[in-house]
DOVO-743317 format. One record per residue: x, y, z of N, C-alpha, C in turn; residue in one letter. Coordinates in steps of 0.001 Angstrom, whole numbers. Example, Ala and Ser with C-alpha at 12.3 -4.5 7.8 and 13.67 -1.06 7.14 Angstrom:
# DOVO-743317
+---------+---------+---------+---------+---------+---------+---------+---------+---------+-----+
!    n_px !    n_py !    n_pz !   ca_px !   ca_py !   ca_pz !    c_px !    c_py !    c_pz ! res !
+---------+---------+---------+---------+---------+---------+---------+---------+---------+-----+
!   13190 !   -5690 !    7800 !   12300 !   -4500 !    7800 !   13200 !   -3300 !    7800 !   a !
!   12850 !   -2250 !    7080 !   13670 !   -1060 !    7140 !   12900 !      30 !    7870 !   s !
+---------+---------+---------+---------+---------+---------+---------+---------+---------+-----+
# end
This chain:
# DOVO-743317
+---------+---------+---------+---------+---------+---------+---------+---------+---------+-----+
!    n_px !    n_py !    n_pz !   ca_px !   ca_py !   ca_pz !    c_px !    c_py !    c_pz ! res !
+---------+---------+---------+---------+---------+---------+---------+---------+---------+-----+
!    3141 !  -96326 !  129924 !    2071 !  -97209 !  130381 !    2574 !  -98027 !  131568 !   q !
!    1823 !  -98027 !  132633 !    2187 !  -98766 !  133826 !    1509 ! -100128 !  133783 !   v !
!    2248 ! -101147 !  134169 !    1669 ! -102479 !  134269 !    1732 ! -102960 !  135706 !   q !
!     663 ! -103605 !  136140 !     577 ! -104160 !  137484 !     312 ! -105656 !  137380 !   l !
!    1046 ! -106431 !  138164 !     881 ! -107877 !  138143 !     709 ! -108376 !  139571 !   v !
!    -478 ! -108917 !  139861 !    -746 ! -109464 !  141184 !    -342 ! -110937 !  141245 !   e !
!      -7 ! -111386 !  142428 !     300 ! -112799 !  142667 !      28 ! -113112 !  144123 !   s !
!      26 ! -114408 !  144439 !    -120 ! -114824 !  145822 !   -1489 ! -115349 !  146200 !   g !
!   -2431 ! -115287 !  145274 !   -3753 ! -115807 !  145573 !   -3746 ! -117329 !  145646 !   g !
!   -4872 ! -117889 !  146078 !   -4963 ! -119332 !  146159 !   -6143 ! -119761 !  147002 !   g !
!   -6134 ! -121032 !  147358 !   -7187 ! -121630 !  148180 !   -6657 ! -121815 !  149597 !   l !
!   -7412 ! -121346 !  150574 !   -6997 ! -121443 !  151967 !   -8220 ! -121735 !  152824 !   v !
!   -8007 ! -122407 !  153933 !   -9107 ! -122667 !  154849 !   -9400 ! -121434 !  155692 !   q !
!  -10618 ! -121345 !  156158 !  -10998 ! -120247 !  157044 !  -10056 ! -120209 !  158241 !   a !
!   -9662 ! -118985 !  158599 !   -8708 ! -118797 !  159668 !   -7269 ! -118742 !  159209 !   g !
!   -7037 ! -119092 !  157971 !   -5691 ! -119100 !  157418 !   -5246 ! -117733 !  156941 !   g !
!   -4064 ! -117706 !  156335 !   -3453 ! -116457 !  155884 !   -2943 ! -116594 !  154460 !   s !
!   -2911 ! -115466 !  153788 !   -2279 ! -115351 !  152475 !   -1630 ! -113978 !  152394 !   l !
!    -584 ! -113872 !  151585 !       0 ! -112573 !  151296 !     -26 ! -112357 !  149790 !   r !
!    -722 ! -111313 !  149395 !    -766 ! -110938 !  147988 !     339 ! -109937 !  147702 !   l !
!     865 ! -110015 !  146493 !    1862 ! -109059 !  146023 !    1373 ! -108426 !  144728 !   s !
!    1794 ! -107214 !  144519 !    1475 ! -106509 !  143279 !    2736 ! -105785 !  142828 !   c !
!    3300 ! -106244 !  141725 !    4525 ! -105654 !  141191 !    4175 ! -104675 !  140086 !   a !
!    4780 ! -103503 !  140142 !    4506 ! -102453 !  139168 !    5724 ! -102181 !  138301 !   a !
!    5465 ! -101899 !  137048 !    6540 ! -101464 !  136152 !    6697 !  -99954 !  136258 !   s !
!    7762 !  -99432 !  135720 !    7941 !  -97989 !  135707 !    8851 !  -97503 !  136817 !   g !
!    9336 !  -96285 !  136634 !   10319 !  -95738 !  137556 !    9733 !  -94760 !  138564 !   r !
!    8420 !  -94598 !  138524 !    7805 !  -93619 !  139424 !    6893 !  -94280 !  140450 !   t !
!    7132 !  -95559 !  140735 !    6283 !  -96290 !  141677 !    6204 !  -95566 !  143013 !   f !
!    7283 !  -94987 !  143462 !    7312 !  -94348 !  144779 !    6419 !  -93121 !  144864 !   s !
!    5892 !  -92669 !  143746 !    4974 !  -91525 !  143760 !    3508 !  -91949 !  143729 !   t !
!    3260 !  -93253 !  143579 !    1890 !  -93729 !  143413 !    1202 !  -93990 !  144749 !   y !
!     -76 !  -93713 !  144775 !    -960 !  -94234 !  145806 !   -1408 !  -95612 !  145325 !   v !
!   -1310 !  -96615 !  146185 !   -1645 !  -97981 !  145784 !   -2854 !  -98472 !  146568 !   m !
!   -3799 !  -99012 !  145856 !   -4994 !  -99534 !  146487 !   -5212 ! -101004 !  146159 !   g !
!   -5930 ! -101671 !  147046 !   -6405 ! -103039 !  146800 !   -7937 ! -103011 !  146808 !   w !
!   -8497 ! -103656 !  145818 !   -9935 ! -103831 !  145725 !  -10212 ! -105321 !  145563 !   f !
!  -11456 ! -105700 !  145727 !  -11840 ! -107087 !  145471 !  -13224 ! -107131 !  144869 !   r !
!  -13467 ! -108203 !  144144 !  -14770 ! -108391 !  143515 !  -15177 ! -109844 !  143630 !   q !
!  -16222 ! -110071 !  144396 !  -16785 ! -111409 !  144521 !  -17719 ! -111669 !  143351 !   a !
!  -17944 ! -112912 !  143078 !  -18792 ! -113296 !  141957 !  -20187 ! -112699 !  142112 !   s !
!  -20629 ! -111993 !  141094 !  -21957 ! -111411 !  141107 !  -22092 ! -110130 !  141902 !   g !
!  -20978 ! -109621 !  142408 !  -21013 ! -108396 !  143210 !  -20152 ! -107314 !  142588 !   k !
!  -20345 ! -106092 !  143057 !  -19552 ! -104973 !  142566 !  -18155 ! -104993 !  143201 !   e !
!  -17241 ! -104363 !  142503 !  -15885 ! -104242 !  143041 !  -15919 ! -103348 !  144282 !   r !
!  -15221 ! -103773 !  145325 !  -15241 ! -103008 !  146566 !  -13831 ! -102711 !  147060 !   e !
!  -13714 ! -101590 !  147701 !  -12449 ! -101146 !  148281 !  -12039 ! -102048 !  149435 !   f !
!  -10729 ! -102320 !  149510 !  -10183 ! -103114 !  150607 !   -9209 ! -102295 !  151450 !   v !
!   -8199 ! -101721 !  150794 !   -7166 ! -100989 !  151538 !   -6418 ! -100075 !  150585 !   a !
!   -5775 !  -99060 !  151169 !   -4982 !  -98119 !  150371 !   -3774 !  -97690 !  151192 !   v !
!   -2711 !  -97326 !  150491 !   -1495 !  -96857 !  151143 !    -941 !  -95686 !  150356 !   i !
!    -420 !  -94690 !  151064 !     112 !  -93525 !  150357 !    1501 !  -93838 !  149800 !   n !
!    2094 !  -92849 !  149136 !    3316 !  -93090 !  148389 !    4474 !  -93510 !  149293 !   w !
!    4509 !  -92994 !  150514 !    5639 !  -93279 !  151394 !    5385 !  -94450 !  152326 !   s !
!    4141 !  -94912 !  152372 !    3811 !  -96003 !  153283 !    3457 !  -95547 !  154686 !   g !
!    3372 !  -94243 !  154898 !    3122 !  -93724 !  156241 !    1643 !  -93581 !  156571 !   t !
!     796 !  -93676 !  155554 !    -650 !  -93567 !  155783 !   -1366 !  -94709 !  155086 !   s !
!   -2283 !  -95316 !  155816 !   -3078 !  -96411 !  155268 !   -4529 !  -96238 !  155700 !   t !
!   -5395 !  -96929 !  154987 !   -6818 !  -96908 !  155329 !   -7413 !  -98241 !  154886 !   y !
!   -8351 !  -98745 !  155701 !   -8924 ! -100062 !  155437 !  -10447 ! -100019 !  155441 !   y !
!  -11026 ! -100908 !  154681 !  -12453 ! -101130 !  154785 !  -12750 ! -101736 !  156157 !   a !
!  -13901 ! -101415 !  156690 !  -14261 ! -101934 !  158015 !  -14262 ! -103454 !  158035 !   d !
!  -14605 ! -104059 !  156922 !  -14737 ! -105513 !  156863 !  -13398 ! -106238 !  157001 !   s !
!  -12281 ! -105538 !  156785 !  -10967 ! -106184 !  156857 !  -10070 ! -105584 !  157933 !   v !
!  -10516 ! -104518 !  158544 !   -9694 ! -103824 !  159542 !   -9333 ! -104765 !  160675 !   k !
!   -8052 ! -104771 !  161032 !   -7568 ! -105649 !  162092 !   -7158 ! -107026 !  161610 !   g !
!   -7506 ! -107362 !  160374 !   -7135 ! -108669 !  159808 !   -6157 ! -108542 !  158636 !   r !
!   -6322 ! -107484 !  157856 !   -5481 ! -107272 !  156673 !   -4518 ! -106126 !  156946 !   f !
!   -3334 ! -106221 !  156328 !   -2339 ! -105161 !  156424 !   -1762 ! -104879 !  155042 !   t !
!   -1813 ! -103618 !  154648 !   -1218 ! -103201 !  153384 !     152 ! -102601 !  153676 !   i !
!    1106 ! -102901 !  152821 !    2454 ! -102341 !  152962 !    3071 ! -102222 !  151579 !   s !
!    4213 ! -101558 !  151507 !    4867 ! -101398 !  150216 !    6368 ! -101380 !  150390 !   r !
!    7055 ! -101763 !  149331 !    8505 ! -101691 !  149271 !    8839 ! -100939 !  147978 !   d !
!    9128 !  -99674 !  148101 !    9365 !  -98860 !  146911 !   10643 !  -99267 !  146173 !   n !
!   11575 !  -99861 !  146874 !   12797 ! -100326 !  146216 !   12513 ! -101504 !  145292 !   a !
!   11437 ! -102227 !  145594 !   11060 ! -103395 !  144779 !    9844 ! -103124 !  143900 !   k !
!    9352 ! -101881 !  143919 !    8155 ! -101532 !  143128 !    6992 ! -102476 !  143422 !   n !
!    6801 ! -102786 !  144683 !    5814 ! -103794 !  145053 !    4977 ! -103327 !  146242 !   t !
!    3698 ! -103629 !  146166 !    2788 ! -103413 !  147289 !    2251 ! -104779 !  147706 !   v !
!    2010 ! -104919 !  149004 !    1587 ! -106199 !  149566 !     249 ! -106056 !  150290 !   y !
!    -440 ! -107172 !  150395 !   -1634 ! -107240 !  151231 !   -1539 ! -108524 !  152036 !   l !
!   -1207 ! -108380 !  153311 !   -1162 ! -109528 !  154210 !   -2562 ! -109752 !  154748 !   q !
!   -3082 ! -110949 !  154538 !   -4457 ! -111259 !  154919 !   -4431 ! -112383 !  155952 !   m !
!   -4863 ! -112069 !  157145 !   -4914 ! -113049 !  158235 !   -6362 ! -113297 !  158644 !   n !
!   -6567 ! -114369 !  159371 !   -7907 ! -114719 !  159870 !   -8933 ! -114662 !  158745 !   s !
!   -8614 ! -115275 !  157648 !   -9481 ! -115206 !  156477 !  -10817 ! -115886 !  156721 !   l !
!  -11845 ! -115320 !  156103 !  -13210 ! -115805 !  156227 !  -13733 ! -116181 !  154840 !   k !
!  -14713 ! -117055 !  154771 !  -15286 ! -117395 !  153460 !  -15776 ! -116162 !  152694 !   p !
!  -16244 ! -115159 !  153401 !  -16726 ! -113944 !  152729 !  -15599 ! -113096 !  152154 !   e !
!  -14356 ! -113460 !  152405 !  -13226 ! -112781 !  151767 !  -12947 ! -113343 !  150367 !   d !
!  -13650 ! -114393 !  150005 !  -13465 ! -114996 !  148684 !  -13807 ! -113996 !  147590 !   t !
!  -12864 ! -113770 !  146689 !  -13040 ! -112777 !  145624 !  -11802 ! -112778 !  144737 !   a !
!  -11904 ! -112066 !  143636 !  -10721 ! -111707 !  142855 !  -10194 ! -110400 !  143430 !   v !
!   -8915 ! -110378 !  143745 !   -8295 ! -109206 !  144344 !   -7461 ! -108471 !  143298 !   y !
!   -7659 ! -107151 !  143257 !   -6976 ! -106306 !  142283 !   -6170 ! -105234 !  142996 !   y !
!   -5005 ! -104918 !  142455 !   -4298 ! -103728 !  142905 !   -4486 ! -102639 !  141845 !   c !
!   -4327 ! -101403 !  142290 !   -4577 ! -100278 !  141394 !   -3774 !  -99066 !  141833 !   a !
!   -3583 !  -98151 !  140899 !   -2784 !  -96942 !  141126 !   -3668 !  -95703 !  141075 !   i !
!   -3487 !  -94856 !  142047 !   -4078 !  -93526 !  142005 !   -2950 !  -92512 !  142160 !   d !
!   -3249 !  -91246 !  141892 !   -2221 !  -90203 !  141931 !   -2276 !  -89385 !  143205 !   r !
!   -3442 !  -89367 !  143841 !   -3646 !  -88494 !  144990 !   -4204 !  -89311 !  146144 !   i !
!   -3608 !  -89122 !  147320 !   -4096 !  -89801 !  148523 !   -5106 !  -88895 !  149200 !   f !
!   -6377 !  -89238 !  149014 !   -7437 !  -88395 !  149548 !   -8637 !  -89259 !  149888 !   s !
!   -9234 !  -88975 !  151027 !  -10419 !  -89731 !  151443 !  -11578 !  -89527 !  150481 !   s !
!  -11510 !  -88463 !  149689 !  -12568 !  -88219 !  148709 !  -12398 !  -89103 !  147486 !   a !
!  -11220 !  -89768 !  147394 !  -10895 !  -90536 !  146197 !  -10695 !  -92024 !  146464 !   r !
!   -9956 !  -92385 !  147487 !   -9419 !  -93739 !  147523 !  -10461 !  -94835 !  147715 !   y !
!  -11679 !  -94499 !  148107 !  -12727 !  -95512 !  148222 !  -13395 !  -95815 !  146883 !   l !
!  -13157 !  -94973 !  145905 !  -13881 !  -95031 !  144638 !  -13019 !  -95626 !  143547 !   r !
!  -13447 !  -96770 !  143011 !  -12657 !  -97465 !  141997 !  -12427 !  -96601 !  140760 !   a !
!  -13367 !  -95742 !  140439 !  -13265 !  -94966 !  139198 !  -12161 !  -93920 !  139234 !   e !
!  -11617 !  -93640 !  140402 !  -10536 !  -92651 !  140460 !   -9163 !  -93257 !  140185 !   t !
!   -9065 !  -94564 !  140150 !   -7777 !  -95224 !  139944 !   -7471 !  -95313 !  138452 !   y !
!   -6195 !  -95098 !  138126 !   -5807 !  -94988 !  136723 !   -5426 !  -96321 !  136092 !   d !
!   -4769 !  -97174 !  136858 !   -4270 !  -98430 !  136305 !   -4657 !  -99580 !  137230 !   y !
!   -4901 ! -100730 !  136606 !   -5343 ! -101906 !  137336 !   -4543 ! -103127 !  136909 !   w !
!   -4374 ! -104042 !  137849 !   -3812 ! -105332 !  137500 !   -4894 ! -106267 !  136993 !   g !
!   -4479 ! -107493 !  136668 !   -5422 ! -108459 !  136096 !   -6198 ! -109224 !  137169 !   q !
!   -5741 ! -109115 !  138402 !   -6433 ! -109762 !  139511 !   -5863 ! -111127 !  139865 !   g !
!   -6058 ! -111502 !  141114 !   -5648 ! -112820 !  141585 !   -6773 ! -113383 !  142455 !   t !
!   -7116 ! -114639 !  142236 !   -8244 ! -115255 !  142920 !   -7845 ! -115700 !  144323 !   q !
!   -8675 ! -115329 !  145276 !   -8545 ! -115814 !  146649 !   -9827 ! -116562 !  146997 !   v !
!   -9677 ! -117803 !  147408 !  -10822 ! -118613 !  147785 !  -10610 ! -119132 !  149200 !   t !
!  -11575 ! -118847 !  150069 !  -11494 ! -119262 !  151463 !  -12586 ! -120294 !  151707 !   v !
!  -12185 ! -121477 !  152071 !  -13148 ! -122552 !  152316 !  -13528 ! -122596 !  153792 !   s !
!  -14751 ! -122977 !  154033 !  -15247 ! -123023 !  155427 !  -14997 ! -124387 !  156054 !   s !
+---------+---------+---------+---------+---------+---------+---------+---------+---------+-----+
# end
């Protein structure tokens, strides 16, 4: 059983930055596709970003492209989401998740991910 633990959320003013971390248990982290999703109050969970197992391929939602950066450190079993130029509409609970295959047919869809963290709240004030 894989466990994911997110951290780094908090309250920030618009235009500010936060870096989220997601630490994974297990010895096969370097084989995982890692995704970040978010869910605002009263809304469906939405895709934010994904990174392949080696960190050489990434993909972002249009709403965060150019502002957010996903990265990973396989030696630390950790994936990161650097969030810059934050906007009030970025306010949500942010989740990391594991998938097995890096494919455009999969990584946008929450139902294809096997494991999820508990989430970390990000609140951006205007």
